[in-house]
All heavy atoms as an XYZ file, in Angstrom:
816
protein
N      12.249     -8.786    -32.151
C      12.580     -8.081    -30.942
C      11.545     -8.425    -29.870
O      10.355     -8.392    -30.111
C      12.608     -6.577    -31.205
C      12.925     -5.764    -29.990
S      12.832     -4.006    -30.366
C      14.462     -3.546    -29.918
N      12.000     -8.744    -28.682
C      11.140     -9.111    -27.575
C      10.525     -7.868    -26.957
O      11.213     -6.916    -26.618
C      11.957     -9.863    -26.520
C      11.205    -10.381    -25.315
C      10.158    -11.406    -25.746
C      12.183    -11.034    -24.350
N       9.203     -7.874    -26.842
C       8.496     -6.744    -26.246
C       7.984     -7.166    -24.873
O       7.099     -7.996    -24.765
C       7.341     -6.302    -27.147
C       6.619     -5.088    -26.591
O       7.096     -4.430    -25.674
N       5.470     -4.809    -27.158
N       8.549     -6.603    -23.831
C       8.134     -6.933    -22.475
C       7.323     -5.775    -21.922
O       7.786     -4.640    -21.889
C       9.353     -7.199    -21.569
C      10.154     -8.370    -22.116
C       8.907     -7.457    -20.153
C      11.441     -8.627    -21.363
N       6.100     -6.079    -21.498
C       5.247     -5.059    -20.899
C       5.335     -5.153    -19.383
O       5.202     -6.227    -18.815
C       3.790     -5.251    -21.339
C       3.617     -4.985    -22.816
O       4.161     -4.026    -23.324
N       2.866     -5.832    -23.481
N       5.547     -4.027    -18.759
C       5.584     -3.959    -17.306
C       4.281     -3.370    -16.809
O       3.659     -2.557    -17.477
C       6.758     -3.081    -16.850
C       8.089     -3.664    -17.231
C       8.770     -3.204    -18.343
C       8.650     -4.678    -16.476
C       9.992     -3.754    -18.698
C       9.872     -5.231    -16.822
C      10.528     -4.761    -17.929
O      11.737     -5.318    -18.276
N       3.890     -3.798    -15.635
C       2.702     -3.212    -15.025
C       3.056     -1.844    -14.458
O       4.148     -1.643    -13.943
C       2.180     -4.093    -13.894
C       1.531     -5.354    -14.356
S       0.680     -6.215    -13.006
C       2.004     -6.500    -11.846
N       2.118     -0.937    -14.553
C       2.260      0.371    -13.920
C       1.394      0.340    -12.669
O       0.174      0.195    -12.736
C       1.805      1.490    -14.851
C       2.010      2.877    -14.237
C       1.423      3.965    -15.115
C       2.447      4.423    -16.126
N       1.985      5.655    -16.833
N       2.058      0.468    -11.519
C       1.381      0.407    -10.230
C       1.514      1.758     -9.551
O       2.616      2.282     -9.409
C       1.999     -0.692     -9.352
C       1.844     -2.044    -10.058
C       1.354     -0.714     -7.975
C       2.622     -3.163     -9.422
N       0.386      2.311     -9.149
C       0.419      3.573     -8.423
C       0.261      3.267     -6.932
O      -0.598      2.485     -6.531
C      -0.639      4.572     -8.932
C      -2.034      3.960     -8.983
C      -0.247      5.091    -10.306
C      -3.136      4.922     -9.398
N       1.139      3.858     -6.133
C       1.178      3.628     -4.693
C       0.727      4.888     -3.968
O       1.279      5.963     -4.205
C       2.598      3.246     -4.256
C       2.869      3.152     -2.760
C       2.017      2.062     -2.118
C       4.350      2.908     -2.508
N      -0.247      4.762     -3.106
C      -0.797      5.906     -2.388
C       0.058      6.367     -1.225
O      -0.436      6.518     -0.122
N       1.329      6.574     -1.471
C       2.246      7.066     -0.446
C       3.588      7.381     -1.086
O       3.988      6.729     -2.045
C       2.448      6.010      0.644
O       3.380      6.456      1.595
N       4.272      8.357     -0.523
C       5.648      8.622     -0.933
C       6.627      8.134      0.128
O       7.814      8.428      0.066
C       5.849     10.110     -1.214
C       5.226     10.544     -2.528
C       5.758     11.882     -2.962
C       5.331     12.148     -4.388
N       5.938     13.361     -4.903
N       6.118      7.363      1.078
C       6.960      6.799      2.135
C       8.007      5.872      1.525
O       7.682      4.949      0.775
C       6.094      6.007      3.123
O       6.874      5.123      3.877
N       9.249      6.153      1.851
C      10.354      5.338      1.324
C      10.220      3.886      1.761
O      10.477      2.968      0.983
C      11.684      5.930      1.805
C      12.877      5.524      0.992
C      12.848      6.008     -0.454
O      12.348      7.109     -0.728
O      13.338      5.264     -1.319
N       9.792      3.648      2.994
C       9.663      2.271      3.471
C       8.549      1.522      2.744
O       8.712      0.352      2.378
C       9.445      2.222      4.985
O       8.267      2.879      5.353
N       7.428      2.180      2.484
C       6.332      1.519      1.754
C       6.738      1.256      0.307
O       6.438      0.200     -0.258
C       5.065      2.361      1.817
C       4.477      2.416      3.217
C       3.292      3.352      3.279
C       2.779      3.471      4.713
N       1.673      4.409      4.838
N       7.439      2.198     -0.290
C       7.926      2.021     -1.655
C       8.915      0.857     -1.719
O       8.852      0.030     -2.635
C       8.573      3.315     -2.148
C       9.075      3.335     -3.584
C       7.958      3.054     -4.573
C       9.714      4.678     -3.891
N       9.795      0.767     -0.744
C      10.765     -0.335     -0.706
C      10.088     -1.682     -0.523
O      10.485     -2.672     -1.142
C      11.803     -0.113      0.399
C      12.749      1.019      0.075
O      12.931      1.395     -1.076
N      13.357      1.583      1.101
N       9.076     -1.739      0.347
C       8.358     -3.005      0.571
C       7.703     -3.468     -0.722
O       7.842     -4.622     -1.122
C       7.306     -2.841      1.678
C       7.986     -2.700      3.036
C       6.338     -4.015      1.691
C       7.062     -2.245      4.144
N       6.996     -2.573     -1.386
C       6.317     -2.950     -2.631
C       7.326     -3.297     -3.718
O       7.168     -4.284     -4.436
C       5.392     -1.813     -3.079
C       4.400     -2.142     -4.184
C       3.497     -3.296     -3.802
C       3.573     -0.907     -4.519
N       8.395     -2.508     -3.826
C       9.415     -2.759     -4.837
C      10.166     -4.057     -4.630
O      10.621     -4.688     -5.583
N      10.289     -4.488     -3.376
C      10.969     -5.752     -3.078
C      10.233     -6.934     -3.694
O      10.846     -7.889     -4.167
C      11.057     -5.929     -1.562
C      11.736     -7.211     -1.135
C      11.791     -7.366      0.369
O      11.713     -6.360      1.101
O      11.911     -8.522      0.814
N       8.908     -6.862     -3.706
C       8.114     -7.974     -4.214
C       7.702     -7.814     -5.664
O       7.266     -8.766     -6.295
C       6.897     -8.175     -3.321
C       7.287     -8.519     -1.917
C       7.098     -7.622     -0.887
C       7.892     -9.727     -1.619
C       7.478     -7.931      0.404
C       8.283    -10.041     -0.337
C       8.074     -9.142      0.677
N       7.841     -6.618     -6.177
C       7.520     -6.355     -7.578
C       8.685     -5.607     -8.225
O       8.539     -4.498     -8.713
C       6.232     -5.527     -7.677
C       4.981     -6.175     -7.093
C       3.841     -5.172     -7.038
C       4.587     -7.396     -7.887
N       9.861     -6.232     -8.270
C      11.065     -5.505     -8.686
C      11.077     -5.074    -10.142
O      11.770     -4.132    -10.494
C      12.191     -6.495     -8.395
C      11.546     -7.832     -8.448
C      10.141     -7.623     -7.942
N      10.320     -5.719    -10.986
C      10.363     -5.376    -12.416
C       9.247     -4.447    -12.844
O       9.174     -4.060    -13.997
C      10.288     -6.653    -13.238
C      11.479     -7.538    -13.060
C      11.455     -8.633    -14.059
N      11.938     -9.849    -13.443
C      11.903    -11.022    -13.999
N      11.385    -11.161    -15.189
N      12.373    -12.079    -13.384
N       8.367     -4.126    -11.923
C       7.222     -3.297    -12.282
C       7.528     -1.818    -12.043
O       8.358     -1.474    -11.213
C       5.991     -3.717    -11.483
C       5.690     -5.208    -11.502
C       5.635     -5.849    -12.878
O       5.346     -5.168    -13.884
O       5.888     -7.061    -12.957
N       6.829     -0.986    -12.761
C       6.966      0.464    -12.589
C       6.051      0.892    -11.445
O       4.834      0.735    -11.516
C       6.570      1.191    -13.875
C       6.676      2.687    -13.767
C       6.216      3.405    -15.027
O       5.723      2.757    -15.963
O       6.345      4.642    -15.053
N       6.637      1.404    -10.381
C       5.865      1.843     -9.222
C       5.963      3.354     -9.129
O       7.056      3.915     -9.070
C       6.374      1.188     -7.921
C       6.270     -0.336     -8.033
C       5.585      1.707     -6.726
C       6.926     -1.079     -6.896
N       4.805      3.996     -9.112
C       4.744      5.452     -9.062
C       4.153      5.867     -7.721
O       2.963      5.651     -7.470
C       3.888      5.995    -10.224
C       4.507      5.557    -11.549
C       3.751      7.513    -10.128
C       3.617      5.735    -12.738
N       4.978      6.431     -6.828
C       4.463      6.869     -5.529
C       3.772      8.224     -5.633
O       4.254      9.119     -6.312
C       5.722      6.950     -4.664
C       6.826      7.216     -5.627
C       6.427      6.585     -6.936
N       2.622      8.348     -4.995
C       1.868      9.599     -4.986
C       1.539      9.971     -3.551
O       1.193      9.108     -2.746
C       0.553      9.447     -5.755
C       0.642      9.052     -7.221
C      -0.730      8.715     -7.753
C       1.265     10.169     -8.018
N       1.617     11.230     -3.235
C       1.246     11.698     -1.908
C      -0.262     11.896     -1.873
O      -0.800     12.762     -2.566
C       1.968     13.016     -1.581
C       1.817     13.431     -0.153
C       2.440     12.434      0.813
O       3.570     11.967      0.569
O       1.784     12.116      1.822
N      -0.950     11.056     -1.123
C      -2.398     11.173     -0.968
C      -2.739     11.041      0.510
O      -1.954     10.520      1.304
C      -3.180     10.111     -1.781
C      -2.938     10.267     -3.272
C      -2.840      8.709     -1.327
N      -3.917     11.477      0.870
C      -4.365     11.424      2.258
C      -5.038     10.086      2.533
O      -5.708      9.520      1.670
C      -5.345     12.567      2.511
C      -5.546     12.867      3.978
O      -5.047     12.094      4.821
O      -6.201     13.871      4.276
N      -4.858      9.596      3.750
C      -5.526      8.360      4.167
C      -6.897      8.655      4.763
O      -7.690      7.735      4.967
C      -4.678      7.614      5.201
O      -4.564      8.373      6.386
N      -7.180      9.919      5.053
C      -8.442     10.348      5.656
C      -8.716      9.702      7.017
O      -9.867      9.487      7.388
C      -9.625     10.103      4.709
C      -9.464     10.786      3.387
O      -9.286     10.130      2.364
N      -9.488     12.106      3.374
N      -7.656      9.361      7.731
C      -7.764      8.841      9.094
C      -6.750      9.585      9.954
O      -6.027     10.440      9.455
C      -7.518      7.310      9.169
C      -6.106      6.959      8.679
C      -8.591      6.551      8.394
C      -5.677      5.543      8.969
N      -6.678      9.234     11.240
C      -5.695      9.862     12.118
C      -4.285      9.520     11.654
O      -4.069      8.533     10.939
C      -5.894      9.392     13.558
O      -5.710      7.996     13.645
N      -3.334     10.340     12.066
C      -1.945     10.123     11.645
C      -1.419      8.763     12.095
O      -0.642      8.128     11.390
C      -1.055     11.236     12.191
C       0.352     11.184     11.623
C       1.173     12.390     12.008
O       0.614     13.491     12.119
O       2.393     12.219     12.189
N      -1.841      8.300     13.265
C      -1.418      6.997     13.769
C      -2.651      6.159     14.097
O      -3.275      6.343     15.134
C      -0.558      7.134     15.024
C      -0.112      5.804     15.603
C       0.712      4.995     14.617
O       1.830      5.339     14.310
N       0.145      3.920     14.107
N      -3.023      5.228     13.198
C      -4.179      4.368     13.485
C      -3.908      3.496     14.709
O      -2.821      2.962     14.872
C      -4.310      3.500     12.236
C      -3.397      4.052     11.218
C      -2.425      4.940     11.908
N      -4.938      3.378     15.564
C      -4.765      2.639     16.808
C      -5.599      1.360     16.872
O      -5.772      0.779     17.940
C      -5.120      3.543     17.999
C      -4.249      4.787     18.153
C      -4.722      5.640     19.319
C      -2.780      4.404     18.323
N      -6.115      0.919     15.731
C      -6.814     -0.365     15.682
C      -6.804     -0.872     14.237
O      -6.549     -0.118     13.298
C      -8.244     -0.254     16.227
C      -9.082      0.741     15.449
O      -9.498      0.426     14.320
O      -9.324      1.845     15.983
N      -7.084     -2.144     14.089
C      -7.001     -2.786     12.775
C      -8.019     -2.193     11.803
O      -7.695     -1.931     10.637
C      -7.179     -4.315     12.903
C      -7.238     -4.979     11.535
C      -6.061     -4.918     13.734
N      -9.246     -1.966     12.261
C     -10.286     -1.441     11.367
C      -9.896     -0.081     10.789
O     -10.083      0.170      9.593
C     -11.616     -1.342     12.113
N      -9.342      0.785     11.614
C      -8.917      2.107     11.145
C      -7.748      1.982     10.175
O      -7.683      2.703      9.166
C      -8.543      3.012     12.331
O      -9.653      3.085     13.219
C      -8.172      4.408     11.875
N      -6.835      1.076     10.449
C      -5.691      0.862      9.563
C      -6.157      0.381      8.190
O      -5.698      0.875      7.159
C      -4.711     -0.151     10.183
O      -4.320      0.322     11.475
C      -3.486     -0.330      9.310
N      -7.079     -0.562      8.175
C      -7.613     -1.066      6.897
C      -8.335      0.054      6.157
O      -8.161      0.224      4.945
C      -8.535     -2.273      7.140
C      -7.708     -3.461      7.626
C      -9.327     -2.620      5.881
C      -8.524     -4.626      8.138
N      -9.130      0.838      6.884
C      -9.841      1.961      6.260
C      -8.848      2.941      5.636
O      -9.052      3.414      4.521
C     -10.709      2.669      7.301
C     -11.530      3.803      6.740
C     -12.414      4.431      7.799
C     -13.225      5.562      7.196
N     -14.070      6.210      8.187
N      -7.754      3.227      6.339
C      -6.740      4.127      5.807
C      -6.094      3.586      4.547
O      -5.843      4.317      3.587
N      -5.838      2.293      4.527
C      -5.240      1.659      3.352
C      -6.179      1.737      2.151
O      -5.766      2.087      1.036
C      -4.912      0.200      3.690
O      -4.339     -0.438      2.597
N      -7.439      1.432      2.372
C      -8.438      1.506      1.292
C      -8.586      2.948      0.815
O      -8.631      3.214     -0.393
C      -9.788      0.921      1.766
C     -10.892      1.208      0.763
C      -9.656     -0.578      2.018
N      -8.639      3.882      1.760
C      -8.748      5.295      1.381
C      -7.559      5.741      0.538
O      -7.721      6.494     -0.428
C      -8.846      6.187      2.620
C     -10.175      6.065      3.329
O     -11.144      5.542      2.786
N     -10.220      6.532      4.565
N      -6.362      5.305      0.903
C      -5.178      5.668      0.120
C      -5.293      5.143     -1.317
O      -4.982      5.852     -2.271
C      -3.914      5.123      0.767
C      -3.443      5.915      1.950
C      -2.097      5.381      2.440
N      -1.677      6.071      3.647
C      -1.100      7.258      3.675
N      -0.856      7.908      2.541
N      -0.736      7.811      4.817
N      -5.740      3.900     -1.455
C      -5.891      3.334     -2.803
C      -6.931      4.123     -3.601
O      -6.698      4.486     -4.763
C      -6.270      1.858     -2.716
N      -8.066      4.399     -2.999
C      -9.121      5.166     -3.687
C      -8.647      6.570     -4.045
O      -8.891      7.051     -5.159
C     -10.367      5.257     -2.809
C     -11.138      3.962     -2.701
C     -12.347      4.130     -1.794
C     -13.172      2.877     -1.706
N     -14.338      3.037     -0.800
N      -7.977      7.241     -3.106
C      -7.491      8.595     -3.375
C      -6.399      8.606     -4.438
O      -6.266      9.574     -5.195
C      -6.997      9.246     -2.078
C      -8.127      9.548     -1.116
O      -9.283      9.646     -1.508
N      -7.804      9.675      0.161
N      -5.631      7.538     -4.502
C      -4.618      7.415     -5.542
C      -5.285      7.318     -6.912
O      -4.864      7.964     -7.871
C      -3.733      6.182     -5.276
O      -3.109      6.347     -4.004
C      -2.660      6.016     -6.330
N      -6.332      6.525     -6.994
C      -7.058      6.354     -8.259
C      -7.629      7.678     -8.743
O      -7.525      8.017     -9.921
C      -8.169      5.293     -8.103
C      -7.541      3.906     -7.925
C      -9.127      5.314     -9.290
C      -8.507      2.832     -7.479
N      -8.227      8.439     -7.837
C      -8.832      9.711     -8.261
C      -7.790     10.788     -8.547
O      -8.055     11.717     -9.302
C      -9.841     10.233     -7.208
O      -9.182     10.398     -5.959
C     -11.009      9.281     -7.057
N      -6.592     10.661     -7.960
C      -5.544     11.669     -8.156
C      -4.736     11.460     -9.427
O      -4.245     12.410    -10.014
C      -4.566     11.660     -6.978
O      -5.214     12.015     -5.799
N      -4.572     10.207     -9.830
C      -3.693      9.894    -10.957
C      -4.494      9.966    -12.251
O      -5.522      9.301    -12.391
C      -3.080      8.508    -10.766
C      -1.891      8.253    -11.645
C      -0.695      8.915    -11.434
C      -1.969      7.351    -12.703
C       0.401      8.686    -12.242
C      -0.874      7.117    -13.512
C       0.301      7.783    -13.281
O       1.395      7.550    -14.092
N      -4.029     10.744    -13.184
C      -4.802     11.011    -14.403
C      -4.343     10.216    -15.621
O      -4.902     10.370    -16.694
C      -4.767     12.518    -14.723
C      -5.282     13.391    -13.598
C      -6.702     13.037    -13.213
C      -7.192     13.912    -12.080
N      -8.377     13.393    -11.420
N      -3.350      9.375    -15.459
C      -2.874      8.565    -16.575
C      -3.345      7.124    -16.397
O      -3.945      6.769    -15.387
C      -1.352      8.623    -16.635
C      -0.817     10.026    -16.883
C       0.702     10.072    -16.880
O       1.330      9.064    -17.239
O       1.255     11.106    -16.485
N      -3.037      6.280    -17.386
C      -3.408      4.869    -17.288
C      -2.496      4.150    -16.304
O      -1.328      4.499    -16.154
C      -3.305      4.201    -18.663
C      -4.401      4.635    -19.614
C      -4.382      3.811    -20.897
O      -3.941      2.650    -20.873
O      -4.823      4.353    -21.912
N      -3.055      3.142    -15.635
C      -2.288      2.328    -14.696
C      -2.938      0.954    -14.625
O      -4.064      0.755    -15.081
C      -2.237      2.974    -13.302
C      -3.587      3.146    -12.666
C      -4.101      2.159    -11.838
C      -4.341      4.279    -12.901
C      -5.350      2.309    -11.259
C      -5.588      4.437    -12.327
C      -6.096      3.451    -11.501
N      -2.205     -0.005    -14.071
C      -2.727     -1.369    -13.943
C      -3.315     -1.654    -12.563
O      -4.353     -2.298    -12.447
C      -1.615     -2.386    -14.251
C      -1.145     -2.267    -15.689
O      -1.965     -2.521    -16.596
O       0.023     -1.899    -15.904
N      -2.629     -1.205    -11.522
C      -3.089     -1.438    -10.156
C      -2.845     -0.207     -9.307
O      -1.861      0.500     -9.502
C      -2.341     -2.617     -9.502
C      -2.691     -3.963    -10.080
C      -1.875     -4.547    -11.042
C      -3.824     -4.643     -9.658
C      -2.189     -5.776    -11.583
C      -4.144     -5.879    -10.193
C      -3.328     -6.432    -11.151
O      -3.646     -7.657    -11.680
N      -3.731      0.005     -8.336
C      -3.539      1.037     -7.317
C      -3.373      0.321     -5.982
O      -4.115     -0.608     -5.677
C      -4.722      1.977     -7.272
N      -2.395      0.760     -5.201
C      -2.101      0.121     -3.927
C      -2.149      1.164     -2.820
O      -1.582      2.243     -2.950
C      -0.700     -0.550     -3.952
C      -0.346     -1.123     -2.587
C      -0.637     -1.625     -5.028
N      -2.829      0.809     -1.734
C      -2.828      1.623     -0.530
C      -2.215      0.807      0.594
O      -2.581     -0.342      0.788
N      -1.266      1.381      1.301
C      -0.621      0.700      2.420
C      -0.695      1.616      3.639
O      -0.482      2.813      3.521
C       0.843      0.384      2.096
C       1.011     -0.566      0.919
S       2.738     -0.725      0.392
C       3.383     -1.755      1.689
N      -1.004      1.027      4.783
C      -1.106      1.804      6.012
C      -0.537      0.972      7.158
O      -0.804     -0.213      7.259
C      -2.575      2.135      6.294
C      -2.795      3.170      7.355
C      -2.359      4.551      6.917
O      -2.555      4.933      5.751
O      -1.802      5.254      7.769
N       0.270      1.595      7.985
C       0.810      0.928      9.175
C       0.041      1.437     10.385
O      -0.342      2.596     10.435
C       2.296      1.227      9.326
N      -0.196      0.553     11.342
C      -0.955      0.968     12.508
C      -0.576      0.197     13.749
O       0.267     -0.698     13.719
N      -1.203      0.565     14.822
C      -0.994     -0.090     16.109
C      -2.266     -0.832     16.494
O      -3.347     -0.549     15.991
C      -0.655      0.932     17.192
C       0.595      1.776     16.975
C       0.711      2.819     18.076
C       1.834      0.913     16.909
N      -2.118     -1.780     17.411
C      -3.270     -2.442     17.996
C      -2.966     -2.685     19.469
O      -1.797     -2.699     19.872
C      -3.591     -3.753     17.279
C      -2.524     -4.823     17.385
C      -2.859     -6.073     16.602
O      -4.047     -6.326     16.336
O      -1.934     -6.804     16.252
N      -3.987     -2.854     20.242
C      -3.783     -3.032     21.674
C      -3.774     -4.524     22.013
O      -4.628     -5.273     21.566
C      -4.836     -2.260     22.497
C      -4.391     -2.116     23.928
C      -6.201     -2.870     22.388
C      -5.091     -1.023     24.691
N      -2.735     -4.934     22.741
C      -2.602     -6.309     23.221
C      -2.140     -6.230     24.668
O      -1.135     -5.577     24.958
C      -1.571     -7.089     22.399
C      -2.028     -7.448     21.020
C      -1.004     -8.325     20.335
C      -1.485     -8.700     18.960
N      -0.510     -9.515     18.242
N      -2.874     -6.869     25.549
C      -2.533     -6.846     26.971
C      -2.409     -5.413     27.494
O      -1.475     -5.086     28.227
C      -1.250     -7.633     27.249
C      -1.365     -9.081     26.834
O      -2.423     -9.695     27.004
N      -0.308     -9.618     26.273
N      -3.329     -4.557     27.061
C      -3.381     -3.153     27.480
C      -2.159     -2.338     27.061
O      -1.855     -1.310     27.652
C      -3.588     -3.032     28.994
C      -4.938     -3.561     29.413
O      -5.930     -3.371     28.703
N      -4.983     -4.232     30.538
N      -1.442     -2.801     26.036
C      -0.276     -2.086     25.511
C      -0.437     -1.969     23.993
O      -0.757     -2.944     23.323
C       1.036     -2.832     25.830
C       1.213     -2.945     27.348
C       2.228     -2.142     25.185
C       2.375     -3.823     27.754
N      -0.199     -0.768     23.461
C      -0.234     -0.598     22.014
C       1.048     -1.162     21.404
O       2.150     -0.840     21.845
C      -0.376      0.883     21.620
C      -1.796      1.369     21.718
C      -2.198      2.182     22.768
C      -2.734      0.988     20.774
C      -3.508      2.626     22.862
C      -4.042      1.419     20.861
C      -4.425      2.239     21.905
O      -5.722      2.660     21.989
N       0.882     -2.010     20.399
C       2.014     -2.601     19.682
C       1.750     -2.498     18.191
O       0.622     -2.251     17.759
C       2.203     -4.091     20.053
O       1.017     -4.811     19.696
C       2.481     -4.265     21.530
N       2.808     -2.697     17.404
C       2.619     -2.707     15.946
C       1.695     -3.855     15.583
O       1.743     -4.924     16.176
C       3.953     -2.893     15.219
C       4.819     -1.681     15.282
C       6.022     -1.742     14.406
N       6.514     -3.085     14.165
C       7.430     -3.392     13.270
N       7.949     -2.464     12.536
N       7.838     -4.618     13.108
N       0.863     -3.621     14.590
C      -0.055     -4.671     14.159
C       0.710     -5.822     13.538
O       1.659     -5.623     12.789
C      -1.075     -4.113     13.177
C      -2.036     -3.156     13.827
C      -2.985     -2.525     12.846
O      -3.099     -2.944     11.703
N      -3.668     -1.489     13.290
N       0.284     -7.017     13.850
C       0.856     -8.217     13.265
C       0.081     -8.522     11.991
O      -1.143     -8.639     12.040
C       0.733     -9.408     14.235
O       1.270     -9.014     15.489
C       1.451    -10.619     13.713
N       0.775     -8.652     10.855
C       0.048     -8.944      9.612
C      -0.730    -10.245      9.731
O      -0.225    -11.246     10.213
C       1.158     -9.071      8.569
C       2.341     -8.400      9.174
C       2.203     -8.542     10.659
N      -1.984    -10.195      9.312
C      -2.824    -11.393      9.340
C      -2.503    -12.313      8.164
O      -2.764    -13.489      8.196
C      -4.301    -11.002      9.286
C      -4.714    -10.044     10.376
C      -4.681    -10.696     11.730
C      -5.271     -9.778     12.761
N      -4.450     -9.451     13.858
N      -1.953    -11.739      7.118
C      -1.607    -12.501      5.918
C      -0.184    -12.148      5.522
O       0.306    -11.076      5.830
C      -2.560    -12.160      4.773
C      -3.998    -12.358      5.131
N      -4.568    -13.591      5.245
C      -4.967    -11.468      5.429
C      -5.836    -13.461      5.586
N      -6.096    -12.176      5.706
N       0.436    -13.025      4.809
C       1.796    -12.789      4.360
C       1.771    -11.839      3.164
O       1.235    -12.166      2.115
C       2.436    -14.131      3.983
C       3.867    -13.990      3.592
O       4.181    -13.303      2.631
N       4.734    -14.644      4.324
N       2.350    -10.652      3.308
C       2.339     -9.646      2.248
C       2.960    -10.175      0.970
O       2.454     -9.969     -0.117
C       3.069     -8.383      2.717
C       3.194     -7.250      1.713
C       1.821     -6.718      1.344
C       4.054     -6.137      2.269
N       4.049    -10.903      1.099
C       4.736    -11.425     -0.080
C       3.808    -12.326     -0.889
O       3.704    -12.192     -2.103
C       5.982    -12.192      0.358
C       6.816    -12.714     -0.785
C       8.078    -13.364     -0.260
C       8.948    -13.871     -1.383
N      10.189    -14.465     -0.879
N       3.093    -13.221     -0.241
C       2.183    -14.121     -0.954
C       1.005    -13.365     -1.546
O       0.550    -13.677     -2.641
C       1.698    -15.232     -0.025
C       2.796    -16.218      0.307
O       3.746    -16.367     -0.441
N       2.666    -16.867      1.429
N       0.475    -12.369     -0.821
C      -0.633    -11.592     -1.352
C      -0.236    -10.840     -2.609
O      -0.984    -10.811     -3.583
C      -1.144    -10.598     -0.309
C      -1.930    -11.279      0.790
O      -2.408    -12.388      0.613
N      -2.056    -10.612      1.902
N       0.937    -10.219     -2.608
C       1.383     -9.475     -3.778
C       1.657    -10.419     -4.935
O       1.257    -10.166     -6.064
C       2.612     -8.612     -3.436
C       2.187     -7.486     -2.495
C       3.231     -8.032     -4.697
C       3.324     -6.650     -1.968
N       2.311    -11.543     -4.678
C       2.609    -12.469     -5.762
C       1.337    -13.049     -6.361
O       1.267    -13.292     -7.560
C       3.534    -13.575     -5.268
C       4.944    -13.085     -5.101
C       5.897    -14.211     -4.835
C       7.312    -13.638     -4.823
N       8.308    -14.644     -4.727
N       0.305    -13.291     -5.555
C      -0.941    -13.826     -6.097
C      -1.654    -12.789     -6.949
O      -2.434    -13.127     -7.828
C      -1.851    -14.317     -4.976
O      -2.331    -13.240     -4.216
N      -1.371    -11.509     -6.703
C      -1.973    -10.431     -7.482
C      -1.379    -10.376     -8.888
O      -2.041    -10.004     -9.837
C      -1.725     -9.108     -6.739
C      -2.127     -7.866     -7.475
S      -1.696     -6.395     -6.520
C      -0.032     -6.105     -7.074
N      -0.120    -10.774     -9.020
C       0.592    -10.622    -10.288
C       0.237    -11.719    -11.257
O      -0.067    -12.780    -11.048
C       2.111    -10.610    -10.031
C       2.876    -10.551    -11.334
C       2.465     -9.463     -9.159
């Protein structure tokens, strides 16, 4: 009998869009969404704050989840200013490639 082990990934958000993004690239893995705080403002307005929120979500997920897991993921969406206008941040790296390289 073939024994296939799946990774257990804890996601520091219950956001349906974040869960869908992660699930799109890791369709066979078990993803467990958890409601945790990012410890930043509700809407980050610069890249540094957005990254800090993402890291905080991952750390808070680790401390909140009491079972075994393989990876903890923190995702945060934010704005940045370009030409004196706030716009959605442009990803510096391709999320799909980053997630696949993790697996």
